[in-house]
Backbone of each chain as ProteinMPNN parsed JSONL, in Angstrom:
{"seq_chain_A": "MTEHTVAQQAERLLLRTAMGVLCMSLVYSAEALGYLVDVQYQSLLDGTQTGLSILATLIVLPGFVRFARLRKAEGGQHCDADSYMGSVFQRACVVAFSVTFWVLVLHEPVFKSLTATLPVGFYLNSLLVISLGAFSASFFMTLWRDRQDDDALDLEG", "coords_chain_A": {"N_chain_A": [[-4.45, 25.31, -0.669], [-2.847, 25.383, -3.132], [-0.571, 25.792, -2.235], [0.339, 23.266, -1.168], [-0.002, 21.961, -3.607], [2.278, 23.058, -4.862], [4.327, 22.089, -3.174], [4.247, 19.296, -3.515], [4.737, 19.056, -6.309], [7.375, 20.214, -6.199], [8.693, 18.089, -4.819], [8.257, 16.136, -6.848], [9.499, 17.087, -8.758], [12.173, 17.02, -7.564], [12.422, 14.107, -7.752], [12.398, 13.34, -10.136], [14.198, 14.703, -11.214], [16.584, 13.176, -10.086], [16.057, 10.777, -11.589], [16.648, 11.437, -13.96], [19.438, 11.909, -13.5], [20.285, 9.445, -13.233], [19.643, 8.436, -15.553], [21.719, 9.986, -17.068], [23.998, 9.062, -16.001], [24.084, 6.52, -17.11], [24.544, 7.28, -19.625], [26.973, 8.117, -19.713], [28.409, 5.962, -18.87], [28.066, 4.349, -21.165], [29.446, 5.786, -22.78], [32.184, 5.632, -21.709], [32.372, 3.139, -22.043], [32.55, 2.608, -24.613], [35.367, 3.219, -25.085], [36.511, 0.778, -24.558], [35.412, -1.31, -26.077], [34.99, -3.033, -29.369], [35.09, -1.442, -32.568], [33.153, -1.797, -34.156], [30.888, -1.802, -32.406], [30.348, 0.711, -31.658], [28.399, 2.457, -32.976], [26.084, 1.395, -31.751], [26.181, 1.912, -29.197], [26.401, 4.798, -29.388], [23.74, 5.323, -30.466], [22.33, 4.405, -28.048], [23.271, 6.264, -26.19], [22.19, 8.741, -27.038], [19.451, 7.729, -27.134], [19.013, 7.823, -24.045], [19.638, 10.396, -23.426], [17.827, 11.74, -24.663], [15.577, 10.58, -23.288], [16.174, 11.524, -20.468], [16.048, 14.115, -20.732], [13.226, 14.339, -21.225], [12.113, 13.394, -19.034], [12.887, 15.14, -17.165], [12.471, 17.849, -18.023], [9.376, 18.419, -18.418], [8.567, 18.233, -15.508], [9.977, 20.145, -14.437], [9.183, 22.452, -15.887], [6.405, 22.542, -14.917], [6.76, 22.809, -12.417], [7.779, 25.396, -12.217], [6.03, 26.838, -13.502], [3.977, 26.722, -11.548], [4.926, 27.75, -9.431], [5.406, 30.149, -10.145], [2.946, 31.049, -9.98], [2.276, 30.934, -7.605], [3.794, 32.986, -6.65], [6.362, 32.668, -5.888], [7.02, 32.064, -2.755], [7.111, 29.46, -2.112], [9.434, 27.116, -0.291], [11.58, 24.752, -0.768], [13.653, 23.464, 0.638], [12.784, 22.327, 2.999], [11.381, 19.689, 2.792], [10.96, 16.338, 2.874], [12.028, 15.082, 0.638], [13.697, 16.659, -0.366], [15.811, 16.713, 1.632], [16.85, 14.067, 1.288], [17.785, 14.499, -1.316], [19.728, 16.209, -0.726], [21.268, 14.812, 0.817], [22.291, 12.626, -0.882], [23.694, 14.12, -2.865], [25.85, 14.748, -1.241], [26.845, 12.21, -0.544], [27.586, 11.503, -3.037], [29.577, 13.625, -3.607], [31.446, 12.559, -1.847], [32.357, 10.073, -2.44], [33.355, 10.529, -5.032], [35.471, 12.388, -4.36], [37.013, 10.346, -2.72], [37.743, 8.433, -4.786], [39.056, 9.933, -6.569], [41.396, 10.489, -4.872], [42.149, 8.003, -4.194], [42.973, 7.059, -6.703], [45.442, 7.804, -7.911], [47.575, 6.364, -6.33], [46.593, 3.662, -6.45], [44.979, 2.831, -8.729], [45.873, 3.677, -11.133], [48.219, 2.453, -11.976], [47.309, 0.182, -12.859], [45.53, 0.732, -14.862], [46.817, 2.367, -17.015], [47.292, 2.422, -19.628], [44.927, 3.456, -20.929], [42.874, 5.946, -22.637], [42.614, 9.478, -21.646], [39.875, 10.286, -21.788], [38.443, 8.213, -21.086], [38.747, 8.235, -18.294], [37.789, 10.66, -17.354], [34.987, 10.231, -18.271], [34.625, 7.681, -16.763], [34.838, 8.997, -14.016], [32.606, 10.611, -14.051], [30.694, 8.658, -14.314], [30.828, 7.305, -11.811], [30.566, 9.231, -10.148], [27.85, 10.173, -10.652], [26.303, 8.036, -10.438], [26.793, 7.301, -7.943], [25.339, 9.258, -6.673], [22.621, 8.807, -7.579], [22.355, 5.997, -6.619], [22.521, 6.622, -3.942], [20.33, 8.162, -3.697], [18.126, 6.781, -4.515], [18.595, 4.135, -2.991], [18.035, 5.293, -0.184], [15.415, 6.354, -0.276], [14.218, 3.779, -1.016], [14.642, 2.518, 1.558], [13.409, 4.032, 3.45], [10.866, 3.856, 2.777], [7.552, 3.141, 3.347], [4.489, 1.909, 4.628], [2.687, 4.31, 4.197], [0.054, 4.9, 3.782], [-1.591, 3.35, 5.102], [-2.554, 3.973, 7.678], [-3.7, 6.167, 7.358], [-5.883, 8.61, 7.427], [-8.617, 8.952, 5.843], [-11.227, 11.409, 4.813]], "CA_chain_A": [[-4.339, 24.038, -1.617], [-1.951, 25.836, -4.198], [0.777, 25.522, -1.615], [0.398, 21.931, -1.081], [0.541, 21.445, -4.983], [3.805, 23.543, -5.148], [5.155, 21.071, -2.463], [4.066, 18.237, -3.965], [5.487, 19.01, -7.294], [8.868, 20.257, -5.907], [9.172, 16.778, -4.636], [8.258, 15.226, -7.796], [10.827, 17.417, -9.604], [13.526, 16.401, -7.256], [12.45, 12.68, -7.953], [12.272, 13.375, -11.68], [15.893, 15.146, -11.449], [17.407, 11.94, -9.698], [15.825, 9.769, -12.513], [17.518, 12.037, -14.875], [20.945, 11.792, -13.097], [20.434, 7.971, -13.336], [19.978, 8.161, -17.116], [23.035, 10.441, -17.483], [25.21, 7.989, -15.382], [24.143, 5.385, -18.024], [24.893, 7.599, -20.905], [28.538, 8.255, -19.419], [28.667, 4.599, -18.946], [28.039, 3.797, -22.603], [30.664, 6.546, -23.422], [33.293, 4.988, -20.932], [32.344, 1.656, -22.569], [33.321, 3.108, -26.132], [36.753, 3.157, -25.181], [36.872, -0.622, -24.146], [34.716, -2.361, -27.132], [35.403, -2.905, -30.849], [34.403, -0.373, -33.37], [31.653, -2.23, -34.508], [29.509, -1.666, -31.318], [30.222, 2.286, -31.598], [26.892, 3.016, -33.133], [25.066, 1.037, -30.787], [26.536, 2.907, -27.998], [25.779, 6.276, -29.878], [22.312, 5.405, -30.363], [21.803, 4.082, -26.582], [23.51, 7.465, -25.499], [21.364, 9.539, -27.656], [18.315, 7.803, -26.425], [18.952, 8.041, -22.846], [19.986, 11.641, -23.399], [16.393, 12.266, -24.786], [14.926, 10.189, -22.023], [16.609, 12.169, -19.477], [15.206, 15.462, -21.018], [11.901, 14.108, -21.298], [11.772, 13.23, -17.682], [13.152, 16.367, -16.302], [11.772, 19.125, -18.376], [8.202, 18.883, -18.187], [8.415, 18.415, -14.252], [10.54, 21.739, -14.193], [8.02, 23.577, -16.582], [5.109, 22.704, -14.226], [6.853, 23.369, -11.132], [7.963, 26.644, -12.553], [4.582, 27.509, -13.648], [3.202, 26.413, -10.103], [5.952, 28.591, -8.233], [5.237, 31.753, -10.402], [1.752, 31.639, -9.79], [2.25, 31.065, -5.904], [4.722, 34.339, -6.125], [7.854, 32.439, -5.348], [6.96, 31.902, -1.645], [7.307, 28.114, -1.605], [10.959, 26.62, -0.048], [11.582, 23.192, -0.828], [14.675, 22.918, 1.427], [12.063, 21.629, 4.137], [10.94, 18.677, 2.535], [11.896, 14.878, 2.98], [12.796, 14.614, -0.777], [15.078, 17.555, -0.361], [16.885, 16.12, 2.577], [17.433, 12.726, 0.629], [18.583, 14.975, -2.406], [21.254, 16.837, -0.267], [22.165, 13.758, 1.417], [22.773, 12.065, -2.065], [24.804, 14.973, -3.053], [27.166, 14.741, -0.281], [27.394, 10.881, -0.694], [28.393, 11.522, -4.55], [31.07, 14.247, -3.472], [32.605, 12.275, -0.911], [32.779, 8.939, -3.233], [34.162, 11.169, -6.231], [36.823, 12.523, -3.899], [37.828, 9.205, -2.343], [38.136, 7.748, -6.001], [40.17, 10.772, -7.036], [42.471, 10.365, -3.821], [42.776, 6.546, -4.539], [43.279, 6.684, -8.083], [47.116, 7.965, -8.207], [48.43, 5.255, -5.754], [46.015, 2.208, -6.772], [44.356, 2.462, -10.155], [46.843, 4.436, -12.204], [49.401, 1.58, -12.588], [46.271, -0.971, -13.37], [44.93, 1.273, -16.179], [47.65, 3.53, -17.526], [47.317, 2.518, -21.18], [43.712, 3.868, -21.317], [43.086, 7.676, -22.774], [42.24, 10.504, -20.809], [38.598, 10.603, -21.98], [37.948, 7.171, -20.237], [38.762, 8.497, -16.818], [36.81, 11.463, -17.053], [33.669, 9.683, -18.137], [34.342, 6.877, -15.592], [34.696, 9.579, -12.783], [31.094, 11.103, -14.219], [29.67, 7.578, -13.884], [30.873, 6.901, -10.44], [29.724, 10.518, -9.369], [26.423, 10.563, -10.962], [25.807, 6.627, -9.873], [26.859, 7.415, -6.279], [24.144, 10.143, -6.428], [21.428, 7.87, -7.981], [22.377, 4.802, -5.505], [22.318, 6.924, -2.452], [18.949, 8.681, -3.402], [17.159, 5.603, -4.635], [18.545, 3.283, -1.831], [17.497, 6.069, 0.74], [13.914, 6.159, -0.759], [13.597, 2.389, -0.601], [14.913, 2.257, 2.846], [12.597, 4.703, 4.104], [9.485, 3.347, 2.249], [6.684, 2.88, 4.372], [2.798, 1.771, 4.0], [2.038, 5.634, 4.953], [-1.68, 4.955, 3.501], [-2.259, 2.369, 6.1], [-3.13, 4.608, 9.012], [-4.077, 7.513, 6.856], [-7.53, 8.808, 8.012], [-9.18, 9.637, 4.538], [-12.462, 11.742, 4.983]], "C_chain_A": [[-3.209, 24.08, -2.806], [-0.596, 25.436, -3.495], [1.156, 24.144, -1.571], [0.882, 21.475, -2.566], [1.843, 21.91, -5.281], [4.556, 22.598, -4.54], [5.386, 19.866, -2.951], [4.857, 18.183, -5.623], [7.044, 19.374, -7.229], [9.409, 19.231, -5.627], [9.322, 16.072, -5.953], [9.454, 15.745, -8.711], [12.094, 17.04, -9.2], [13.647, 14.571, -7.58], [12.869, 12.542, -9.278], [13.807, 13.645, -12.069], [16.752, 13.972, -11.223], [17.34, 10.881, -10.668], [16.59, 10.334, -13.599], [19.112, 11.871, -14.748], [21.323, 10.398, -13.471], [20.777, 7.798, -14.857], [21.256, 8.69, -17.443], [24.045, 9.644, -17.038], [25.144, 6.997, -16.316], [24.68, 5.797, -19.276], [26.551, 7.747, -20.918], [29.167, 6.967, -19.404], [28.995, 3.942, -20.286], [29.396, 4.603, -23.172], [32.012, 6.111, -23.014], [33.397, 3.585, -21.873], [33.104, 1.653, -23.892], [34.604, 3.064, -26.183], [37.328, 1.522, -25.216], [36.556, -1.539, -25.464], [35.2, -2.256, -28.46], [34.67, -1.68, -31.253], [33.275, -0.727, -33.633], [30.47, -1.909, -33.745], [29.41, -0.275, -31.034], [28.897, 2.789, -31.675], [25.914, 2.582, -32.373], [25.128, 1.904, -29.68], [26.241, 4.339, -28.357], [24.537, 6.18, -29.845], [21.676, 5.202, -28.811], [22.205, 5.489, -25.944], [22.45, 8.421, -26.25], [19.823, 9.249, -27.003], [18.177, 8.011, -25.106], [19.11, 9.291, -22.565], [18.42, 12.196, -23.392], [15.63, 11.746, -23.655], [14.952, 11.146, -20.877], [15.86, 13.684, -19.444], [13.768, 15.381, -20.788], [11.363, 14.02, -19.8], [11.656, 14.218, -16.985], [12.472, 17.577, -16.623], [10.271, 19.512, -18.247], [8.045, 18.851, -16.548], [8.975, 20.081, -13.8], [9.686, 22.751, -14.694], [6.881, 23.694, -15.478], [5.362, 23.092, -12.891], [7.269, 24.747, -11.143], [6.877, 27.649, -12.672], [3.693, 27.798, -12.394], [3.775, 27.785, -9.104], [5.434, 29.896, -8.683], [3.799, 32.027, -9.962], [1.483, 31.63, -8.191], [3.203, 32.337, -5.71], [5.955, 33.911, -5.61], [8.212, 32.162, -3.998], [7.515, 30.466, -1.297], [9.103, 27.789, -1.137], [10.808, 25.208, -0.022], [12.679, 22.649, 0.109], [14.112, 21.97, 2.631], [11.515, 20.158, 3.814], [11.786, 17.579, 2.602], [12.714, 14.678, 1.807], [13.928, 15.275, -0.844], [16.074, 17.171, 0.559], [17.48, 14.943, 1.922], [18.387, 13.246, -0.597], [19.797, 15.473, -2.126], [21.939, 15.628, 0.203], [23.047, 13.053, 0.155], [23.892, 12.802, -2.499], [26.081, 15.109, -2.466], [27.717, 13.492, -0.467], [28.32, 10.99, -2.143], [29.677, 12.519, -4.505], [31.916, 13.526, -2.857], [33.22, 10.769, -1.843], [33.594, 9.594, -4.388], [35.609, 11.483, -5.357], [37.738, 11.652, -3.474], [38.511, 8.477, -3.762], [39.19, 8.587, -6.664], [41.684, 10.598, -6.218], [43.195, 9.048, -4.11], [43.403, 6.142, -5.826], [44.809, 6.818, -8.311], [47.571, 6.713, -7.805], [47.79, 3.777, -6.402], [45.725, 2.014, -8.185], [45.192, 2.818, -11.217], [47.534, 3.099, -12.841], [48.472, 0.44, -13.438], [45.985, -0.517, -14.88], [45.539, 2.357, -16.98], [47.636, 3.75, -19.043], [45.976, 3.26, -21.594], [43.613, 5.6, -21.647], [42.289, 8.21, -21.604], [40.492, 10.611, -20.476], [37.821, 9.361, -21.209], [37.609, 7.459, -18.963], [37.616, 9.389, -16.641], [35.237, 11.055, -17.128], [33.661, 8.515, -17.214], [34.095, 7.689, -14.214], [33.09, 10.262, -13.064], [30.448, 10.097, -13.808], [29.576, 7.214, -12.425], [30.347, 8.118, -9.559], [28.21, 10.383, -9.376], [25.674, 9.229, -10.506], [25.743, 6.656, -8.555], [25.594, 8.152, -5.925], [22.867, 9.353, -6.461], [21.415, 6.662, -6.837], [21.922, 5.533, -4.115], [20.76, 7.436, -2.511], [18.048, 7.544, -3.425], [17.085, 4.398, -3.36], [17.803, 3.873, -0.597], [15.702, 5.953, 0.764], [13.466, 4.743, -0.422], [13.769, 2.077, 0.671], [13.897, 2.959, 3.792], [11.085, 4.595, 3.638], [8.691, 2.919, 3.131], [4.98, 2.849, 3.764], [2.257, 3.161, 4.793], [0.637, 5.916, 4.576], [-2.244, 4.228, 4.716], [-2.891, 2.855, 7.109], [-3.526, 5.981, 8.68], [-5.383, 7.558, 6.897], [-8.022, 9.733, 6.718], [-10.751, 10.032, 5.129], [-12.758, 11.932, 6.523]], "O_chain_A": [[-2.752, 23.065, -3.331], [0.316, 24.857, -4.084], [2.291, 23.835, -1.934], [1.89, 20.795, -2.758], [2.567, 21.184, -5.962], [5.495, 22.145, -5.195], [6.493, 19.329, -2.901], [5.503, 17.187, -5.95], [7.851, 18.927, -8.044], [10.574, 19.086, -5.997], [10.362, 15.464, -6.209], [10.23, 14.988, -9.295], [13.01, 16.766, -9.974], [14.697, 13.929, -7.623], [13.676, 11.661, -9.575], [14.472, 13.054, -12.92], [17.619, 13.711, -12.057], [18.273, 10.084, -10.76], [17.268, 9.51, -14.213], [19.877, 11.733, -15.702], [22.428, 10.121, -13.938], [21.771, 7.252, -15.337], [21.998, 7.956, -18.097], [25.038, 9.538, -17.758], [26.225, 6.429, -16.474], [25.222, 4.981, -20.022], [27.257, 7.54, -21.905], [30.305, 6.803, -19.845], [29.941, 3.184, -20.496], [30.235, 4.064, -23.894], [32.944, 6.176, -23.816], [34.457, 3.132, -22.303], [34.035, 0.908, -24.199], [35.127, 2.874, -27.281], [38.357, 1.156, -25.784], [37.36, -2.391, -25.844], [35.9, -1.269, -28.689], [33.876, -1.035, -30.568], [32.316, -0.003, -33.364], [29.335, -1.764, -34.197], [28.529, 0.098, -30.259], [28.309, 3.394, -30.779], [24.888, 3.25, -32.248], [24.164, 2.563, -29.29], [25.794, 5.045, -27.453], [23.996, 7.017, -29.121], [20.653, 5.79, -28.461], [21.402, 5.899, -25.106], [21.731, 8.873, -25.358], [19.117, 10.124, -26.502], [17.065, 8.46, -24.826], [18.77, 9.591, -21.421], [17.887, 12.852, -22.498], [14.985, 12.584, -23.024], [13.909, 11.547, -20.359], [15.299, 14.236, -18.498], [13.158, 16.278, -20.207], [10.298, 14.534, -19.458], [10.692, 14.433, -16.251], [11.95, 18.292, -15.768], [9.914, 20.667, -18.017], [7.172, 19.655, -16.224], [8.448, 20.897, -13.044], [9.452, 23.788, -14.073], [6.457, 24.803, -15.154], [4.493, 23.615, -12.194], [7.141, 25.36, -10.083], [6.761, 28.784, -12.208], [2.934, 28.751, -12.218], [3.16, 28.519, -8.33], [5.048, 30.726, -7.86], [3.481, 33.161, -9.603], [0.571, 32.265, -7.661], [3.367, 32.708, -4.548], [6.627, 34.679, -4.923], [9.403, 31.993, -3.739], [8.268, 30.295, -0.339], [9.956, 28.361, -1.816], [9.998, 24.596, 0.675], [12.661, 21.448, 0.377], [14.772, 21.064, 3.141], [11.214, 19.486, 4.801], [13.007, 17.63, 2.46], [13.854, 14.215, 1.846], [14.993, 14.802, -1.241], [17.249, 17.324, 0.223], [18.702, 14.836, 2.021], [19.448, 12.699, -0.897], [20.785, 15.363, -2.852], [23.137, 15.466, -0.025], [24.272, 12.95, 0.201], [24.999, 12.266, -2.541], [27.128, 15.476, -2.999], [28.942, 13.417, -0.571], [29.49, 10.624, -2.263], [30.664, 12.311, -5.211], [33.112, 13.653, -3.12], [34.42, 10.494, -1.855], [34.65, 9.012, -4.634], [36.669, 10.921, -5.634], [38.95, 11.81, -3.627], [39.662, 8.04, -3.76], [40.124, 8.053, -7.261], [42.792, 10.578, -6.753], [44.411, 8.91, -4.242], [44.147, 5.18, -6.018], [45.383, 5.907, -8.907], [47.962, 5.916, -8.657], [48.554, 2.893, -6.79], [46.218, 1.064, -8.792], [45.147, 2.146, -12.248], [47.396, 2.773, -14.02], [48.862, -0.08, -14.483], [46.164, -1.223, -15.873], [44.839, 3.183, -17.566], [47.863, 4.807, -19.631], [45.991, 3.699, -22.744], [44.228, 6.409, -20.953], [41.544, 7.6, -20.837], [39.949, 10.889, -19.407], [36.685, 9.537, -20.77], [36.542, 7.137, -18.441], [36.632, 9.086, -15.967], [34.397, 11.418, -16.305], [32.53, 8.281, -16.788], [33.322, 7.239, -13.369], [32.41, 10.37, -12.043], [29.582, 10.302, -12.957], [28.527, 6.884, -11.871], [29.807, 7.98, -8.462], [27.478, 10.455, -8.389], [24.482, 9.318, -10.211], [24.807, 6.139, -7.945], [24.859, 7.76, -5.019], [22.138, 9.259, -5.473], [20.37, 6.482, -6.212], [21.089, 5.053, -3.347], [20.001, 7.201, -1.571], [17.277, 7.321, -2.492], [16.072, 3.889, -2.88], [17.026, 3.148, 0.025], [14.983, 5.543, 1.675], [12.51, 4.519, 0.32], [12.97, 1.23, 1.07], [13.602, 2.426, 4.862], [10.211, 5.272, 4.18], [9.23, 2.121, 3.898], [4.449, 3.485, 2.853], [1.551, 3.116, 5.801], [0.056, 6.942, 4.93], [-3.31, 4.565, 5.231], [-3.853, 2.215, 7.534], [-3.676, 6.852, 9.537], [-6.065, 6.636, 6.448], [-7.846, 10.948, 6.62], [-11.415, 9.214, 5.766], [-13.885, 12.253, 6.9]]}, "seq_chain_B": "MASQLRNRIRVFRAEHRLSQAELAAAVGVSRKTISTIEGEKFIPSTVIALKIARYFDVPVEAIFSLPIE", "coords_chain_B": {"N_chain_B": [[17.59, 7.372, 7.464], [16.512, 7.631, 9.952], [15.213, 8.944, 12.868], [15.881, 10.484, 16.378], [13.82, 11.706, 17.23], [10.821, 12.038, 18.832], [7.244, 11.742, 18.084], [3.732, 12.906, 17.977], [2.047, 13.183, 15.899], [0.277, 11.535, 14.591], [-1.462, 10.925, 16.417], [-2.841, 13.306, 17.005], [-3.697, 13.588, 14.491], [-5.572, 11.683, 14.339], [-7.433, 12.62, 16.399], [-8.047, 14.802, 15.278], [-9.712, 14.181, 13.092], [-7.963, 13.952, 10.507], [-6.55, 13.469, 7.388], [-3.294, 12.612, 6.123], [-2.739, 14.095, 3.709], [-4.532, 16.095, 3.886], [-3.279, 17.423, 6.182], [-0.617, 17.978, 5.353], [-1.408, 19.804, 3.083], [-2.353, 21.851, 4.765], [-0.208, 22.77, 6.085], [1.794, 23.194, 4.293], [3.448, 21.398, 3.127], [4.579, 18.546, 1.424], [2.527, 15.433, 1.08], [4.316, 13.252, 1.637], [6.335, 14.066, 3.112], [4.912, 14.777, 5.42], [4.186, 12.023, 5.887], [6.762, 10.659, 6.408], [7.692, 12.277, 8.516], [5.972, 11.471, 10.572], [6.527, 8.848, 10.753], [8.976, 8.897, 11.792], [11.138, 8.979, 10.055], [12.385, 11.146, 9.034], [13.389, 14.236, 10.351], [11.751, 17.114, 11.171], [12.202, 20.531, 10.091], [12.64, 23.388, 12.133], [10.835, 25.287, 11.483], [8.72, 23.74, 10.144], [7.834, 22.112, 12.14], [6.873, 23.899, 14.102], [4.829, 25.048, 12.431], [3.078, 22.918, 12.221], [2.444, 22.57, 14.918], [1.344, 24.977, 15.268], [-1.072, 24.836, 13.789], [-2.51, 22.792, 15.099], [-3.154, 24.072, 17.405], [-1.384, 24.062, 19.713], [1.477, 23.625, 21.946], [4.633, 23.208, 20.761], [6.07, 21.252, 22.068], [4.084, 19.56, 22.702], [3.711, 18.055, 20.728], [6.307, 17.076, 19.666], [9.105, 15.606, 21.012], [11.89, 14.411, 22.799], [13.299, 11.482, 23.254], [13.519, 9.972, 26.623], [16.718, 9.59, 28.098]], "CA_chain_B": [[17.206, 8.674, 8.059], [15.918, 7.277, 11.227], [15.424, 10.21, 13.865], [15.694, 10.457, 17.612], [12.704, 12.799, 17.625], [9.386, 11.435, 18.872], [6.094, 12.74, 17.65], [2.59, 12.495, 18.298], [1.433, 13.619, 14.838], [-0.989, 10.426, 14.142], [-2.521, 10.945, 17.511], [-3.358, 14.574, 16.806], [-4.467, 13.505, 13.181], [-6.978, 10.997, 14.535], [-8.204, 13.465, 17.126], [-8.863, 16.051, 14.301], [-10.071, 13.274, 12.008], [-7.471, 14.596, 9.496], [-5.603, 12.788, 6.636], [-1.899, 13.058, 5.963], [-2.788, 14.865, 2.675], [-5.038, 17.338, 4.447], [-2.257, 18.184, 7.041], [0.35, 18.589, 4.495], [-1.922, 21.036, 2.557], [-2.46, 23.013, 5.778], [1.191, 23.12, 6.573], [2.458, 23.647, 3.071], [4.428, 20.593, 2.533], [4.036, 17.349, 0.526], [2.108, 14.241, 2.014], [5.209, 12.237, 1.693], [7.1, 14.852, 4.131], [4.168, 14.458, 6.654], [4.099, 10.462, 6.424], [8.091, 10.453, 6.945], [7.868, 12.799, 10.174], [5.119, 10.566, 11.392], [7.068, 7.584, 10.664], [10.248, 9.328, 12.128], [12.191, 8.667, 9.208], [12.625, 12.555, 8.613], [13.678, 15.02, 11.357], [11.554, 18.349, 10.257], [12.804, 21.82, 10.269], [11.788, 24.029, 13.261], [9.525, 25.96, 10.641], [7.572, 22.86, 10.031], [7.457, 21.712, 13.531], [6.094, 25.077, 14.546], [3.653, 25.286, 11.557], [2.059, 21.812, 12.651], [1.845, 22.985, 16.207], [0.34, 26.043, 15.306], [-2.069, 24.099, 13.213], [-3.107, 21.98, 15.807], [-3.175, 25.145, 18.111], [-0.569, 23.325, 20.884], [2.797, 23.926, 22.071], [5.332, 22.457, 19.669], [6.541, 20.004, 22.863], [2.949, 18.739, 23.024], [3.896, 17.084, 19.702], [7.334, 16.613, 19.334], [9.827, 15.193, 22.111], [13.061, 13.728, 22.74], [13.067, 10.299, 24.336], [14.342, 9.884, 28.046], [17.805, 8.823, 28.076]], "C_chain_B": [[16.399, 8.678, 8.95], [16.393, 8.412, 12.324], [15.206, 9.554, 15.223], [14.415, 11.293, 18.281], [11.355, 12.01, 17.636], [8.409, 12.447, 18.513], [4.811, 12.166, 17.88], [1.418, 12.904, 17.157], [0.219, 12.835, 14.641], [-1.918, 10.775, 15.265], [-3.253, 12.539, 17.287], [-4.296, 14.488, 15.421], [-5.783, 12.889, 13.456], [-7.844, 11.949, 15.395], [-9.02, 14.65, 16.142], [-9.572, 15.349, 13.127], [-9.459, 14.053, 10.66], [-6.55, 13.462, 8.673], [-4.44, 13.37, 6.66], [-1.986, 14.324, 4.718], [-3.521, 16.462, 3.13], [-4.089, 18.296, 5.599], [-1.18, 18.812, 6.041], [-0.196, 19.785, 3.534], [-2.031, 22.055, 3.623], [-1.209, 23.585, 6.335], [2.059, 23.55, 5.447], [3.731, 22.792, 2.68], [3.7, 19.388, 1.741], [3.568, 16.198, 1.551], [3.309, 13.566, 2.424], [6.151, 12.832, 3.064], [6.323, 14.491, 5.494], [4.237, 13.005, 6.812], [5.613, 10.258, 7.036], [8.542, 11.079, 8.179], [7.053, 11.824, 10.821], [5.73, 9.33, 11.533], [8.348, 7.583, 11.345], [11.346, 8.828, 11.417], [12.773, 10.09, 8.781], [12.341, 13.552, 9.867], [13.053, 16.402, 10.723], [12.387, 19.358, 10.728], [12.05, 22.474, 11.564], [10.545, 24.732, 12.648], [8.445, 24.968, 10.694], [7.131, 22.571, 11.14], [6.507, 22.744, 14.254], [4.913, 25.317, 13.691], [2.705, 24.013, 12.137], [1.492, 21.997, 14.098], [0.912, 23.902, 16.266], [-1.144, 25.641, 14.799], [-3.019, 23.465, 14.186], [-3.257, 22.71, 17.249], [-2.719, 24.511, 19.685], [0.675, 23.863, 20.853], [3.735, 22.791, 21.397], [5.91, 21.18, 20.798], [5.336, 19.119, 23.166], [2.894, 17.741, 21.859], [5.017, 16.427, 19.56], [8.395, 16.587, 20.463], [10.857, 14.249, 21.933], [12.93, 12.572, 23.413], [14.096, 10.304, 25.578], [15.17, 9.01, 27.784], [18.117, 7.981, 29.395]], "O_chain_B": [[15.523, 9.543, 8.989], [17.555, 8.714, 12.594], [14.611, 8.49, 15.394], [14.14, 11.454, 19.47], [10.882, 11.45, 16.647], [8.575, 13.665, 18.574], [4.739, 10.942, 17.987], [0.211, 12.95, 17.392], [-0.853, 13.429, 14.522], [-3.118, 10.906, 15.027], [-4.455, 12.596, 17.546], [-5.342, 15.115, 15.255], [-6.858, 13.308, 13.025], [-9.025, 12.049, 15.062], [-10.137, 15.158, 16.243], [-9.995, 16.054, 12.211], [-10.191, 14.652, 9.872], [-5.891, 12.645, 9.315], [-4.326, 14.507, 7.118], [-1.341, 15.365, 4.844], [-3.149, 17.588, 2.803], [-4.18, 19.508, 5.797], [-0.958, 20.022, 5.99], [0.589, 20.687, 3.242], [-1.761, 23.208, 3.287], [-1.144, 24.658, 6.934], [3.035, 24.261, 5.689], [4.741, 23.216, 2.118], [2.494, 19.327, 1.5], [4.108, 16.039, 2.646], [3.377, 13.267, 3.617], [6.59, 12.054, 3.91], [6.893, 14.024, 6.48], [4.361, 12.648, 7.984], [5.69, 9.707, 8.134], [9.493, 10.666, 8.842], [7.598, 11.291, 11.787], [5.424, 8.69, 12.539], [8.908, 6.506, 11.55], [12.34, 8.332, 11.948], [13.782, 10.023, 8.079], [11.206, 13.658, 10.333], [13.703, 16.9, 9.804], [13.201, 19.175, 11.633], [10.951, 22.056, 11.928], [9.443, 24.754, 13.195], [7.361, 25.245, 11.209], [5.921, 22.736, 11.296], [5.514, 22.399, 14.894], [3.939, 25.818, 14.252], [1.557, 24.291, 12.484], [0.354, 21.669, 14.433], [-0.09, 23.881, 16.981], [-2.181, 26.055, 15.318], [-4.234, 23.62, 14.066], [-3.473, 21.994, 18.226], [-3.496, 24.474, 20.639], [1.045, 24.525, 19.884], [3.507, 21.591, 21.554], [6.179, 20.108, 20.255], [5.48, 18.068, 23.791], [2.183, 16.738, 21.919], [4.946, 15.22, 19.33], [8.602, 17.709, 20.926], [10.802, 13.373, 21.071], [12.257, 12.735, 24.431], [15.286, 10.6, 25.476], [14.884, 7.89, 27.36], [19.108, 7.251, 29.442]]}, "name": "protein", "num_of_chains": 2, "seq": "MTEHTVAQQAERLLLRTAMGVLCMSLVYSAEALGYLVDVQYQSLLDGTQTGLSILATLIVLPGFVRFARLRKAEGGQHCDADSYMGSVFQRACVVAFSVTFWVLVLHEPVFKSLTATLPVGFYLNSLLVISLGAFSASFFMTLWRDRQDDDALDLEGMASQLRNRIRVFRAEHRLSQAELAAAVGVSRKTISTIEGEKFIPSTVIALKIARYFDVPVEAIFSLPIE"}
């Protein structure tokens, strides 16, 4: 039963990590937005960033601690690479890398002339938003697409 | 993540009066992993396929198969 608990906890940790990534993409969105809006909105954006950063930590950290504790109790035997959630996570990583790569490739000829006046920080934050956002979108869209009523035909007892 | 790998896990579970959670616990994966394998949304690793076959005490081909083209 412990193995089962570790496996469940590993999947929960991956889900929590993806939620944390989504929060961080919003943090960087607020940071990038800071370059475009008036100074009077800066404190609002700073507050939003701080709140989202704390939220991301609160989402990921407890799951990580619980997983680490269970894994230690199990003797580090569990391998989460075999799980469904692990495969969705890996796929989202590949999508995020591909999207980031293509944005970098297209940036030079297409976007640079359009946004040449903006500071470097804006581009860096925007790239992080695109990368983390692509990861989150891929992860949660795959989960949503693969959702199913898996309890309907489950045999309890 | 639809797969071309067919499986009869649901049939074997029904024969053994086993829930997804119980099979997941026996094999050492999460219930979601079992349900997505069963629903052919996720192709399991060789290790998981062999563990499931070993649990039901049948050859892996009795549970997993490729569709005839």
